C-alpha positions as CSV (number, residue, x, y, z in Angstrom):
1,M,-44.2,-36.8,45.0
2,G,-44.4,-35.1,48.3
3,I,-41.4,-32.9,47.5
4,L,-41.8,-29.2,48.5
5,Q,-41.4,-26.2,46.2
6,P,-42.0,-22.5,47.0
7,E,-45.6,-21.4,46.8
8,N,-46.2,-20.2,43.3
9,G,-48.7,-19.1,40.7
10,I,-49.1,-17.9,37.1
11,A,-50.5,-14.6,36.0
12,G,-51.5,-13.3,32.6
13,N,-52.1,-9.6,33.6
14,E,-51.5,-7.1,36.3
15,E,-54.7,-7.9,38.2
16,E,-54.0,-11.6,38.3
17,A,-50.4,-11.0,39.4
18,V,-51.5,-8.9,42.3
19,S,-54.0,-11.5,43.3
20,V,-51.4,-14.3,43.2
21,A,-48.8,-12.3,45.1
22,D,-51.3,-11.3,47.8
23,K,-52.1,-15.0,48.3
24,I,-48.5,-16.1,48.4
25,G,-47.2,-13.2,50.4
26,Y,-44.3,-10.8,49.6
27,P,-41.5,-10.9,48.7
28,V,-42.0,-12.8,45.5
29,V,-39.8,-13.7,42.5
30,V,-41.4,-12.8,39.2
31,R,-40.2,-13.8,35.8
32,P,-41.5,-13.9,32.2
33,S,-42.0,-17.2,30.3
34,F,-39.6,-18.5,27.8
35,V,-36.5,-16.5,28.7
36,L,-32.9,-17.5,29.4
37,G,-30.4,-16.2,31.9
38,G,-33.1,-14.9,34.3
39,R,-34.0,-12.1,31.7
40,A,-36.2,-9.5,33.4
41,M,-36.4,-11.7,36.5
42,E,-36.8,-9.7,39.7
43,I,-37.4,-10.0,43.5
44,V,-40.5,-7.8,44.2
45,Y,-41.2,-6.6,47.8
46,D,-44.6,-4.9,47.5
47,R,-47.7,-4.3,45.3
48,K,-46.5,-1.0,43.9
49,D,-43.3,-2.6,42.5
50,L,-45.2,-5.6,41.2
51,E,-47.6,-3.3,39.2
52,Y,-44.6,-1.5,37.8
53,Y,-42.8,-4.7,37.0
54,M,-45.8,-6.2,35.1
55,K,-45.5,-3.4,32.5
56,D,-41.9,-4.3,31.8
57,A,-42.4,-8.1,31.9
58,V,-45.2,-7.9,29.3
59,E,-42.8,-6.2,26.9
60,V,-40.1,-8.9,27.4
61,S,-42.5,-11.8,26.8
62,P,-45.7,-10.4,25.3
63,G,-48.8,-12.6,25.4
64,K,-47.1,-15.1,27.7
65,P,-47.8,-15.8,31.4
66,I,-45.7,-14.4,34.2
67,L,-44.4,-16.9,36.8
68,I,-44.6,-15.8,40.4
69,D,-42.8,-17.7,43.3
70,R,-42.5,-17.1,47.0
71,F,-39.0,-15.7,47.5
72,L,-37.1,-17.8,50.1
73,D,-34.9,-15.2,51.9
74,N,-31.7,-16.3,53.7
75,A,-31.8,-19.7,51.9
76,T,-28.8,-21.7,50.7
77,E,-29.1,-22.7,47.0
78,I,-27.9,-26.1,45.7
79,D,-27.2,-27.2,42.2
80,V,-27.2,-31.0,41.4
81,D,-26.1,-32.5,38.1
82,A,-27.1,-36.1,37.6
83,I,-27.1,-38.6,34.7
84,S,-29.8,-41.3,34.2
85,D,-30.3,-44.1,31.7
86,G,-34.0,-44.3,32.4
87,R,-33.5,-47.0,35.1
88,D,-30.5,-46.0,37.1
89,T,-29.4,-42.5,38.2
90,V,-26.0,-41.4,39.4
91,I,-25.2,-38.1,40.9
92,G,-22.6,-36.3,38.9
93,G,-22.0,-33.5,41.4
94,L,-23.7,-31.7,44.2
95,M,-22.7,-28.0,44.5
96,E,-23.4,-25.5,47.2
97,H,-23.8,-21.9,46.1
98,I,-21.7,-19.3,48.0
99,E,-24.2,-16.5,47.4
100,E,-27.7,-17.0,48.9
101,A,-30.8,-18.0,46.9
102,G,-32.0,-15.0,44.8
103,I,-28.7,-14.6,43.0
104,H,-28.8,-16.2,39.5
105,S,-27.1,-19.6,39.6
106,G,-24.9,-18.4,36.6
107,D,-23.6,-15.5,38.7
108,S,-23.1,-17.3,42.1
109,A,-19.8,-18.8,43.1
110,C,-20.2,-22.5,44.1
111,V,-18.2,-25.2,45.9
112,L,-18.0,-29.0,45.3
113,P,-18.4,-30.9,47.6
114,P,-20.7,-28.7,49.8
115,I,-19.1,-27.2,52.9
116,S,-21.9,-26.2,55.2
117,L,-24.8,-28.7,54.6
118,N,-25.2,-31.6,57.0
119,V,-25.2,-35.2,55.9
120,K,-28.9,-35.7,56.3
121,I,-29.7,-32.8,54.0
122,V,-27.2,-33.9,51.4
123,E,-28.6,-37.5,51.4
124,K,-32.2,-36.2,51.1
125,I,-31.3,-34.0,48.1
126,K,-29.7,-37.0,46.4
127,E,-32.8,-39.1,47.1
128,Y,-35.1,-36.4,45.7
129,T,-32.9,-36.1,42.6
130,K,-33.0,-39.8,41.8
131,A,-36.8,-39.9,42.4
132,I,-37.4,-37.0,40.1
133,A,-35.2,-38.4,37.4
134,K,-37.2,-41.7,37.5
135,E,-40.6,-39.9,37.5
136,L,-39.6,-37.8,34.5
137,N,-38.0,-40.8,32.7
138,V,-34.8,-38.8,32.1
139,V,-32.3,-40.3,29.7
140,G,-29.1,-38.3,29.7
141,L,-28.2,-35.4,31.9
142,M,-30.4,-33.5,34.3
143,N,-29.9,-30.4,36.5
144,I,-32.0,-29.6,39.6
145,Q,-31.7,-26.4,41.7
146,Y,-32.8,-26.6,45.3
147,A,-33.0,-24.2,48.2
148,V,-32.4,-25.2,51.8
149,R,-34.0,-22.8,54.3
150,R,-34.1,-23.6,58.1
151,G,-33.4,-27.3,57.4
152,I,-36.3,-27.6,54.8
153,I,-35.5,-28.5,51.2
154,Y,-37.4,-26.9,48.3
155,V,-37.1,-27.6,44.6
156,L,-36.6,-24.4,42.6
157,E,-36.5,-25.8,39.1
158,V,-35.8,-29.0,37.2
159,N,-34.0,-29.0,33.9
160,P,-34.0,-32.3,32.0
161,R,-30.9,-31.3,30.1
162,A,-27.2,-30.5,30.5
163,S,-26.5,-27.4,32.7
164,R,-23.7,-24.8,32.4
165,T,-22.2,-26.5,35.5
166,I,-21.3,-29.7,33.6
167,P,-17.8,-28.6,32.6
168,F,-17.0,-27.6,36.1
169,V,-18.3,-30.8,37.7
170,S,-16.5,-32.9,35.1
171,K,-13.2,-31.1,35.9
172,A,-13.8,-31.4,39.6
173,T,-14.6,-35.1,39.6
174,G,-12.6,-36.4,36.6
175,I,-15.8,-37.8,35.0
176,P,-16.6,-36.9,31.4
177,L,-20.3,-36.4,32.0
178,A,-21.2,-35.0,28.6
179,K,-19.5,-38.0,26.9
180,L,-21.2,-40.5,29.1
181,A,-24.6,-38.8,28.6
182,T,-24.2,-38.9,24.9
183,K,-23.6,-42.7,25.0
184,V,-26.6,-43.1,27.3
185,I,-28.8,-41.2,24.9
186,M,-27.6,-43.6,22.1
187,G,-28.7,-46.6,24.1
188,K,-25.9,-47.5,26.5
189,T,-26.7,-48.1,30.2
190,L,-24.7,-46.7,33.1
191,K,-23.7,-50.2,34.0
192,N,-22.4,-50.8,30.5
193,L,-20.3,-47.7,30.9
194,G,-19.0,-48.6,34.3
195,F,-20.4,-45.5,36.0
196,T,-22.7,-46.7,38.8
197,R,-21.5,-44.7,41.9
198,E,-21.0,-41.0,42.7
199,I,-17.4,-39.7,42.7
200,V,-16.7,-37.6,45.8
201,P,-13.5,-35.6,45.6
202,S,-11.2,-35.4,48.6
203,H,-10.1,-31.9,47.3
204,V,-12.3,-28.8,47.1
205,S,-13.2,-27.1,43.9
206,C,-14.7,-23.6,43.6
207,K,-16.3,-22.1,40.6
208,E,-16.4,-18.3,40.3
209,S,-18.2,-16.2,37.8
210,V,-16.4,-13.5,35.6
211,F,-18.3,-10.3,35.0
212,P,-17.8,-7.7,32.2
213,F,-18.6,-4.7,34.5
214,D,-15.4,-2.8,33.9
215,R,-16.1,-2.7,30.1
216,F,-19.4,-1.0,30.4
217,S,-19.7,2.5,32.0
218,G,-22.8,2.9,34.1
219,V,-23.5,-0.7,34.8
220,D,-24.1,-1.7,38.4
221,T,-22.2,-4.6,39.9
222,I,-24.9,-5.6,42.4
223,L,-26.1,-9.2,41.8
224,G,-29.7,-10.4,41.5
225,P,-31.9,-12.9,39.7
226,E,-31.0,-11.7,36.2
227,M,-27.7,-13.2,35.0
228,K,-24.8,-10.8,34.3
229,S,-21.7,-13.0,34.1
230,T,-20.0,-13.8,30.8
231,G,-17.7,-16.5,31.9
232,E,-16.4,-18.6,34.8
233,V,-13.1,-19.9,36.3
234,M,-12.3,-22.5,38.9
235,G,-9.8,-23.1,41.7
236,I,-8.8,-26.4,43.3
237,D,-7.0,-27.0,46.5
238,C,-7.1,-29.0,49.7
239,S,-9.3,-26.5,51.6
240,F,-12.2,-24.2,50.8
241,G,-10.2,-21.1,51.7
242,L,-7.3,-21.8,49.3
243,A,-9.6,-23.1,46.6
244,F,-11.8,-20.0,46.8
245,A,-8.7,-17.8,46.8
246,K,-7.5,-19.4,43.6
247,S,-10.9,-18.8,42.0
248,Q,-10.7,-15.1,42.9
249,L,-7.3,-14.8,41.5
250,A,-8.4,-16.4,38.3
251,A,-11.4,-14.1,38.1
252,G,-9.1,-11.0,38.4
253,Q,-9.6,-10.2,42.1
254,K,-6.3,-10.0,44.0
255,L,-7.3,-10.3,47.6
256,P,-5.4,-8.1,50.1
257,L,-3.4,-9.7,52.9
258,S,-3.3,-6.4,54.9
259,G,-4.7,-2.9,54.9
260,T,-8.2,-1.4,55.4
261,V,-11.6,-2.9,54.9
262,F,-14.7,-0.8,54.3
263,V,-18.0,-2.3,55.4
264,S,-21.5,-1.0,54.9
265,V,-24.4,-3.5,55.2
266,K,-28.1,-3.5,55.5
267,D,-29.6,-3.9,58.9
268,E,-30.6,-7.6,58.6
269,D,-27.0,-8.4,57.8
270,K,-25.3,-6.7,60.7
271,M,-25.4,-9.5,63.2
272,A,-24.0,-12.0,60.7
273,L,-21.3,-9.4,59.8
274,L,-19.7,-9.7,63.2
275,E,-18.0,-13.0,62.6
276,I,-16.5,-11.7,59.3
277,V,-15.3,-8.4,60.7
278,F,-13.8,-10.1,63.9
279,S,-11.9,-12.5,61.6
280,L,-10.5,-9.6,59.5
281,Y,-9.7,-7.5,62.5
282,D,-7.9,-10.4,64.1
283,L,-5.8,-10.7,60.9
284,G,-4.6,-7.1,61.4
285,F,-7.0,-5.3,59.1
286,K,-8.3,-1.8,59.9
287,I,-12.0,-1.4,59.7
288,R,-13.9,1.6,58.3
289,A,-17.7,1.8,58.1
290,T,-20.6,4.1,57.5
291,R,-22.6,5.6,60.4
292,G,-25.1,2.7,61.1
293,T,-22.6,-0.1,60.6
294,A,-19.9,1.6,62.5
295,A,-22.2,2.2,65.5
296,F,-23.2,-1.5,65.5
297,L,-19.6,-2.8,65.3
298,S,-18.4,-0.4,68.0
299,Q,-21.2,-1.7,70.4
300,H,-19.7,-5.1,70.0
301,G,-16.1,-4.1,70.8
302,I,-14.6,-3.6,67.4
303,S,-12.3,-0.6,67.1
304,I,-13.6,1.2,64.0
305,Q,-13.4,4.6,62.2
306,R,-16.5,6.0,60.8
307,V,-16.5,7.3,57.2
308,N,-19.1,9.5,55.4
309,K,-21.5,8.2,52.8
310,V,-21.3,10.2,49.5
311,R,-24.5,12.2,50.4
312,E,-23.0,13.1,53.8
313,G,-20.3,15.3,52.3
314,R,-16.5,15.0,51.8
315,P,-14.2,13.4,52.5
316,H,-16.4,10.4,51.8
317,I,-15.9,6.7,51.0
318,V,-15.5,7.2,47.2
319,D,-12.7,9.8,47.9
320,M,-11.0,7.2,50.1
321,I,-11.2,4.6,47.4
322,K,-9.8,7.0,44.8
323,N,-6.9,7.9,47.2
324,G,-5.9,4.2,47.6
325,E,-6.9,4.1,51.3
326,I,-9.3,1.1,51.0
327,D,-8.2,-2.4,50.1
328,L,-11.5,-4.4,50.3
329,V,-15.1,-3.3,50.1
330,I,-18.0,-5.3,51.7
331,N,-21.3,-3.6,50.7
332,T,-24.8,-5.2,50.9
333,T,-28.1,-3.4,50.3
334,S,-31.7,-4.1,49.4
335,S,-34.0,-1.2,49.0
336,K,-34.0,0.8,45.7
337,K,-33.0,4.0,47.5
338,A,-30.0,2.3,49.2
339,I,-28.9,0.6,46.0
340,S,-29.0,3.9,44.2
341,E,-27.1,5.7,47.0
342,S,-24.3,3.1,47.1
343,Y,-23.9,2.8,43.4
344,S,-20.9,5.2,43.2
345,I,-19.1,3.0,45.8
346,R,-19.4,-0.1,43.6
347,R,-18.4,1.8,40.5
348,A,-15.3,3.2,42.2
349,T,-14.1,-0.3,43.2
350,L,-14.2,-1.2,39.5
351,T,-12.4,1.9,38.3
352,F,-9.6,1.5,40.9
353,N,-9.5,-2.3,40.8
354,I,-10.5,-2.8,44.5
355,P,-11.8,-6.3,45.5
356,Y,-15.4,-6.1,46.5
357,T,-18.4,-8.2,47.5
358,T,-22.1,-7.3,47.5
359,T,-23.3,-10.3,49.5
360,L,-22.6,-11.4,53.0
361,A,-22.0,-15.0,52.0
362,G,-19.4,-13.7,49.5
363,A,-17.8,-11.6,52.2
364,K,-17.5,-14.7,54.5
365,A,-15.9,-16.7,51.7
366,T,-13.5,-13.9,51.0
367,S,-12.5,-13.6,54.7
368,L,-11.8,-17.4,54.8
369,A,-9.7,-17.1,51.6
370,I,-7.7,-14.2,53.0
371,K,-7.1,-16.1,56.2
372,A,-6.0,-19.2,54.3
373,L,-3.6,-17.1,52.2
374,I,-2.0,-15.5,55.3
375,E,-1.7,-18.8,57.1
376,G,-0.6,-21.1,54.2
377,E,0.7,-21.2,50.7
378,L,-1.2,-22.0,47.5
379,G,-0.3,-25.5,46.2
380,V,0.0,-26.4,42.6
381,K,-0.9,-29.8,41.1
382,T,-1.9,-31.0,37.7
383,I,-5.6,-31.9,37.2
384,Q,-4.6,-35.5,36.8
385,E,-2.9,-35.6,40.2
386,Y,-6.1,-34.4,41.8
387,H,-8.2,-37.0,39.9
388,R,-5.9,-39.8,41.1
389,E,-6.8,-39.0,44.7
390,L,-10.6,-39.3,44.1
391,T,-12.8,-41.6,46.1
392,I,-16.0,-43.4,45.2
393,D,-19.1,-42.9,47.4
394,D,-20.9,-46.1,48.2
């Protein structure tokens, strides 16, 4: 169909996996066949880790092939729910993930309508969705996950079924998609049902995942391809900042309006971190950071106080969290060594109920939510009031 997808291959053993990955190029996303929730799915950065992974993957799905895809770093992930009667297809909702591609879709927060995609990209995604529905002769609901990287659209996966996002999309748009799909499967057409055009909300809806981390000692809060969430909530308001703030409150994270922010990010995130830290600094927050991040921020004119990593000796960042000196934690990391070293920070935020984010995209959304809360008030409306304000996209 001329629609791009990441380079990929299938391997039945370690030797084939290495051959496929060498051809595609690292990093790669690897996953066993016939699993749900991203079970045993990982991002692999080199041959040694791939060989180690293959031993575990075979145990999860013995005798079945391993799927290997090129990992699209720094890509925006998109979820699209659509309904088709075999002839006509209508977009139910197009959602932009807050976290970048590589975080399981069930764990990523998302927003409807999208907030950062340009109109051309959005229209092309809708065009692709309708073309794929027609090609597959879908009757009922369908979900497609896309990634947008440097203006190029890739299809990650196509699910000819209802997705976990259907309840969220239905509440955001006021359209009972599951009910309509059931009638379509029973023989009704979309024209019969009077649903022929996409509903585009004038309000903003944010879905946030809820995690059980605080109930399990020793579990790491860092997000990845394997799904960890056990529920989800949503927030609705007139702006993204306020809607995201509501979703955080519903998920149990009370965002601070003042105080001290601790930041420690991997090298490739440092430049993008500037905008976030400048925003929080301008809002009156004090900034603390580990050595590398502190040096970078100081070079760019941000007044900052350096704090020790745990391995650098006391007093260190975990001590500060325990003492109530930190109000928000922004911590991104990638290598296995760095993930292991920063584990105690993430566990401390859970123990002492400190808001945290382990992705830069999540940090940016959090800063926008804090700014919106400081500058405005949360509005309250019934879901019916929001639905009465909906518009139909021609």
